[in-house]
Backbone bond lengths (Angstrom), bond angles and torsions (degrees), N, CA, C in turn:
res aa  C-N    CA-C-N  psi(-1)  N-CA   C-N-CA  omega(-1)  CA-C   N-CA-C  phi
1 M - - - 1.442 - - 1.520 108.71 -
2 R 1.329 114.55 130.90 1.457 118.20 177.68 1.527 109.79 -96.17
3 F 1.322 113.91 140.59 1.461 121.28 177.17 1.518 108.42 -132.27
4 M 1.328 115.13 143.55 1.450 120.57 171.10 1.514 106.71 -104.13
5 M 1.314 115.53 129.00 1.457 121.50 174.41 1.525 105.83 -105.53
6 L 1.328 115.90 116.06 1.462 121.87 -177.48 1.525 109.56 -99.23
7 M 1.309 116.54 121.74 1.460 121.22 177.53 1.524 108.44 -83.01
8 L 1.323 116.19 123.87 1.463 122.64 176.94 1.530 107.30 -114.37
9 P 1.339 117.42 84.75 1.462 120.46 -175.74 1.533 111.72 -79.63
10 A 1.284 116.05 127.86 1.462 121.35 179.68 1.528 111.13 -60.03
11 S 1.307 116.93 -32.75 1.465 121.34 -174.76 1.524 113.83 -71.12
12 Q 1.333 118.60 -15.79 1.463 119.70 -175.05 1.526 113.74 -90.40
13 C 1.311 118.83 -11.85 1.469 120.50 -176.09 1.522 112.57 -54.81
14 G 1.288 118.23 -45.19 1.458 121.08 -178.90 1.509 113.46 -115.26
15 A 1.322 117.31 18.61 1.462 121.05 -175.43 1.528 111.75 -69.93
16 P 1.341 117.47 142.67 1.472 120.47 176.37 1.530 110.21 -70.36
17 P 1.335 118.02 161.89 1.470 121.62 -176.93 1.525 114.65 -56.52
18 D 1.333 117.78 -28.33 1.467 120.48 -177.38 1.529 113.52 -93.97
19 A 1.323 117.80 9.60 1.473 120.85 -179.53 1.527 110.37 -65.21
20 R 1.320 115.22 139.35 1.467 121.88 178.69 1.518 107.94 -137.53
21 P 1.334 117.28 150.12 1.468 118.93 176.18 1.526 110.25 -70.40
22 S 1.319 115.19 156.44 1.464 119.94 178.70 1.529 110.17 -73.62
23 A 1.318 115.72 161.64 1.468 120.79 177.03 1.525 110.50 -60.56
24 E 1.338 117.12 -37.59 1.465 120.93 179.73 1.536 111.09 -64.73
25 A 1.336 116.37 -42.77 1.467 120.20 179.43 1.526 110.63 -64.89
26 V 1.324 116.56 -41.05 1.469 120.65 178.85 1.520 110.14 -65.80
27 E 1.306 117.40 -41.02 1.461 121.00 178.80 1.527 111.17 -60.36
28 R 1.339 117.33 -45.49 1.473 121.12 177.91 1.532 110.72 -61.28
29 M 1.329 116.51 -43.53 1.457 120.78 -178.74 1.529 111.19 -67.18
30 M 1.329 117.20 -37.32 1.465 119.93 179.81 1.527 111.30 -66.07
31 R 1.317 117.32 -33.80 1.470 119.45 175.58 1.527 109.92 -62.71
32 F 1.329 116.79 -43.12 1.466 121.86 177.48 1.533 110.16 -63.53
33 N 1.331 116.97 -46.32 1.465 120.76 179.68 1.529 111.30 -59.58
34 K 1.320 115.32 -41.06 1.469 119.84 -179.38 1.534 111.08 -65.08
35 L 1.337 117.14 -37.74 1.469 120.22 176.13 1.524 111.25 -58.55
36 M 1.332 116.18 -44.78 1.464 119.66 179.29 1.524 111.02 -67.19
37 Q 1.321 115.84 -38.99 1.462 120.38 178.81 1.533 110.57 -63.28
38 E 1.323 116.64 -46.94 1.466 120.87 -179.73 1.526 111.99 -65.19
39 A 1.332 117.39 -30.30 1.459 121.51 178.10 1.532 111.89 -77.91
40 G 1.330 116.78 -9.73 1.455 121.34 178.05 1.519 114.35 78.51
41 V 1.338 118.28 18.51 1.467 120.32 -178.30 1.531 112.96 -102.03
42 L 1.323 118.36 -16.59 1.459 122.02 -174.99 1.522 111.09 -81.05
43 L 1.334 116.41 123.44 1.465 121.92 177.73 1.531 111.68 -101.97
44 A 1.330 116.78 -39.29 1.463 121.43 -177.81 1.523 108.96 -162.82
45 L 1.316 116.27 159.24 1.460 121.35 175.25 1.513 108.83 -162.06
46 D 1.307 115.89 152.35 1.459 122.47 174.99 1.507 108.94 -160.02
47 G 1.324 115.59 150.26 1.452 122.32 169.87 1.517 108.42 -102.94
48 L 1.316 117.04 154.51 1.451 121.62 -176.58 1.522 111.44 -117.61
49 H 1.317 115.78 148.20 1.459 120.78 172.78 1.529 108.79 -64.99
50 P 1.324 118.31 158.10 1.470 120.90 -179.76 1.534 111.91 -60.96
51 P 1.338 117.02 155.37 1.460 120.58 179.33 1.532 112.95 -59.12
52 S 1.314 117.90 -26.10 1.465 120.16 179.40 1.526 111.92 -63.40
53 A 1.339 117.47 -18.82 1.462 122.03 177.67 1.528 111.40 -97.43
54 G 1.328 117.31 0.52 1.454 121.41 -175.04 1.516 113.80 -102.52
55 A 1.307 114.71 -170.67 1.459 123.03 177.43 1.521 108.16 -144.26
56 R 1.315 115.90 154.00 1.462 121.95 174.40 1.525 107.91 -119.61
57 V 1.320 115.57 132.65 1.456 122.10 178.40 1.522 106.74 -112.74
58 S 1.321 116.72 125.36 1.465 120.67 -178.67 1.523 109.76 -139.65
59 L 1.323 115.66 165.77 1.455 122.14 176.82 1.519 107.60 -108.75
60 V 1.324 116.65 118.47 1.461 122.76 -178.84 1.522 108.11 -127.67
61 D 1.321 115.77 121.08 1.469 120.72 -179.28 1.522 112.02 52.23
62 G 1.327 116.55 40.63 1.456 121.69 177.14 1.515 115.37 78.48
63 K 1.331 117.57 3.00 1.462 120.94 -179.78 1.524 110.28 -119.71
64 V 1.326 115.32 144.91 1.455 120.69 177.42 1.522 108.41 -76.24
65 R 1.334 114.56 131.51 1.464 120.80 177.28 1.521 108.05 -120.61
66 V 1.332 115.59 133.65 1.458 121.73 176.94 1.520 107.57 -114.53
67 A 1.328 115.55 125.99 1.467 121.21 177.52 1.515 108.51 -120.08
68 D 1.319 116.77 125.67 1.460 121.50 176.36 1.519 109.45 -81.30
69 G 1.344 115.92 147.21 1.449 120.65 176.11 1.511 110.11 -70.98
70 P 1.300 118.53 164.65 1.467 126.70 2.41 1.527 111.52 -74.84
71 F 1.321 114.78 161.35 1.447 121.81 -175.66 1.519 110.37 -107.84
72 A 1.317 116.37 134.25 1.465 121.43 -178.77 1.519 110.60 -63.28
73 E 1.305 115.87 143.57 1.456 123.96 173.47 1.526 114.40 58.53
74 T 1.326 117.38 34.53 1.457 120.69 176.66 1.522 108.43 -78.80
75 K 1.343 115.48 119.03 1.463 120.39 -179.68 1.520 111.52 -105.03
76 E 1.322 116.25 -29.32 1.462 121.34 177.47 1.519 108.20 -139.29
77 V 1.317 115.84 138.17 1.456 121.37 177.65 1.527 108.86 -134.14
78 V 1.313 115.56 153.21 1.464 120.40 175.13 1.516 107.22 -86.86
79 G 1.324 116.03 121.98 1.456 121.46 -179.66 1.513 113.25 -101.71
80 G 1.318 115.94 -11.58 1.458 120.96 -179.90 1.509 109.45 170.31
81 Y 1.321 115.47 179.18 1.462 119.25 -178.38 1.524 110.45 -153.63
82 W 1.307 113.46 161.10 1.466 122.95 168.77 1.519 106.70 -128.45
83 M 1.317 117.16 140.03 1.457 121.91 170.24 1.522 105.04 -109.89
84 I 1.336 115.23 122.06 1.463 119.41 -178.12 1.518 109.76 -124.87
85 D 1.306 116.13 158.14 1.458 123.19 177.23 1.517 107.31 -123.44
86 V 1.322 115.85 108.93 1.461 122.08 -176.06 1.526 109.52 -134.29
87 G 1.327 116.38 174.73 1.450 121.41 -175.37 1.517 116.02 -83.11
88 S 1.340 117.34 -15.50 1.466 118.59 -175.89 1.526 111.07 -163.48
89 R 1.324 114.73 166.61 1.464 121.64 174.67 1.531 109.92 -61.96
90 D 1.328 116.21 -40.99 1.466 120.08 179.26 1.528 111.58 -60.56
91 E 1.324 116.69 -38.87 1.469 119.82 178.45 1.531 110.44 -67.29
92 A 1.324 117.72 -39.54 1.464 121.33 177.14 1.529 110.10 -61.90
93 I 1.323 116.79 -43.33 1.470 121.11 178.43 1.526 110.28 -64.28
94 A 1.320 117.00 -37.95 1.465 120.45 178.53 1.529 110.26 -61.90
95 W 1.344 117.33 -41.38 1.464 119.45 177.78 1.525 110.19 -65.62
96 A 1.325 117.69 -44.92 1.468 120.71 179.59 1.527 110.77 -59.31
97 S 1.316 116.14 -35.01 1.465 121.22 -178.77 1.524 112.76 -67.71
98 R 1.320 117.25 -19.28 1.464 121.63 -179.45 1.530 113.15 -88.73
99 C 1.330 116.85 -8.29 1.463 121.17 -177.23 1.529 110.54 -66.90
100 P 1.329 117.70 138.89 1.469 120.82 179.02 1.530 111.32 -78.13
101 L 1.310 115.91 83.33 1.464 122.07 -178.17 1.520 111.70 -78.50
102 A 1.323 115.51 149.08 1.462 121.83 170.06 1.527 107.14 -92.02
103 A 1.313 116.45 163.15 1.465 121.01 179.57 1.524 109.80 -54.90
104 G 1.327 116.86 129.89 1.452 122.34 178.49 1.515 114.85 89.61
105 D 1.341 118.02 -11.42 1.465 121.12 179.11 1.524 110.50 -73.88
106 T 1.319 115.65 154.29 1.459 122.63 178.53 1.518 108.14 -138.67
107 I 1.322 116.73 146.59 1.460 121.28 169.31 1.523 107.10 -118.16
108 E 1.317 115.37 123.04 1.457 121.62 175.76 1.521 107.42 -95.48
109 V 1.335 117.14 129.12 1.461 122.88 -177.94 1.526 107.92 -109.01
110 R 1.343 116.49 120.97 1.458 120.99 -177.55 1.519 110.35 -133.32
111 Q 1.325 116.06 131.53 1.453 120.62 177.98 1.528 109.48 -74.10
112 V 1.334 115.64 142.09 1.456 122.60 178.83 1.524 108.67 -88.11
113 F 1.321 116.17 134.34 1.465 120.08 175.30 1.521 109.76 -65.40
114 E 1.299 115.70 137.50 1.459 122.95 169.48 1.527 105.77 -108.00
115 M 1.316 118.01 153.35 1.457 120.23 -177.92 1.527 111.28 -56.88
116 A 1.318 117.19 -34.92 1.468 121.00 -179.72 1.535 112.31 -65.13
117 D 1.330 118.01 -15.03 1.469 121.43 178.45 1.527 112.39 -74.83
118 F 1.329 117.07 -14.10 1.457 121.70 -174.08 1.526 111.75 -100.22
119 P 1.334 116.77 154.42 1.467 119.81 175.08 1.535 109.95 -67.38
120 V 1.317 115.68 164.83 1.460 122.32 -174.51 1.530 111.79 -57.20
121 D 1.341 118.44 -40.24 1.462 119.73 -178.28 1.532 111.83 -63.38
122 V 1.317 117.26 -35.65 1.465 120.79 177.80 1.529 109.60 -71.82
123 Q 1.325 117.60 -41.18 1.461 120.56 176.97 1.527 110.36 -59.95
124 K 1.330 116.41 -40.95 1.468 120.84 179.50 1.532 110.61 -64.66
125 A 1.337 117.38 -40.22 1.470 121.01 179.04 1.525 111.19 -62.43
126 A 1.315 118.17 -25.97 1.464 122.32 -178.70 1.526 112.88 -93.57
127 E 1.318 118.16 -2.40 1.468 121.14 -178.75 1.523 110.40 -57.64
128 G 1.319 115.32 142.29 1.454 120.92 176.85 1.514 113.92 92.32
129 F 1.329 117.64 -14.18 1.462 120.03 176.67 1.512 108.00 -84.13
130 Q 1.318 116.72 123.52 1.457 120.51 179.79 1.513 109.84 -88.04
131 D 1.322 115.59 125.24 1.457 121.61 178.25 1.523 109.13 -61.68
132 P 1.340 118.39 122.18 1.479 120.72 -178.94 1.519 113.48 -58.37
133 R 1.337 117.26 -26.06 1.469 119.20 178.27 1.515 110.23 -66.54
134 Q 1.326 117.48 -32.95 1.464 120.49 -179.86 1.513 111.81 -76.59
135 S 1.337 117.55 -35.79 1.469 120.29 -179.30 1.525 111.61 -73.85
136 A 1.340 117.24 -23.63 1.474 120.79 179.36 1.518 111.69 -79.06
137 A 1.327 117.39 -19.67 1.467 120.98 -176.66 1.509 112.79 -75.69
C-alpha cells in the first residue's frame, strides 16, 4: 500500500520566498529519511519552496486566474512530502510518528489510490494512460 505523508510545517505559512531550513533541521530530517530508506519503505520525497514563492491557478467564472504567493489567510501549507510503500495505514502512521517535527508541525497521512481501488467503469475510462512510473523504469 502506498501512502503519501504530507509535511505541513507551521513555519512556512508566512515565510518569505528565500526562506530555507537550517542545517540542523535538515540533518535531523535526513536521519529520518535514511531510516525509511534503509527499511525499504521510501519511494520518493521532496521539500517545497514556501508558498510565497509559488502561484495558484484556478478557474473563476470560466476563466483561468493565476495568483502569485503569498496567499491571504493561509493556515496550513504543504512544505514537502514522502511517498512510502508499507503494509498498512497503521504502519504509515508509525513512520509519520517518528519524524522530527518542530512545534506546530503536522504530517498528514493519505493512502494513494491504486487502479484496483476503482470500479470497472472508472478503470475503463483510464485505459490507455501509461503510468509515468512505468515509463521511467
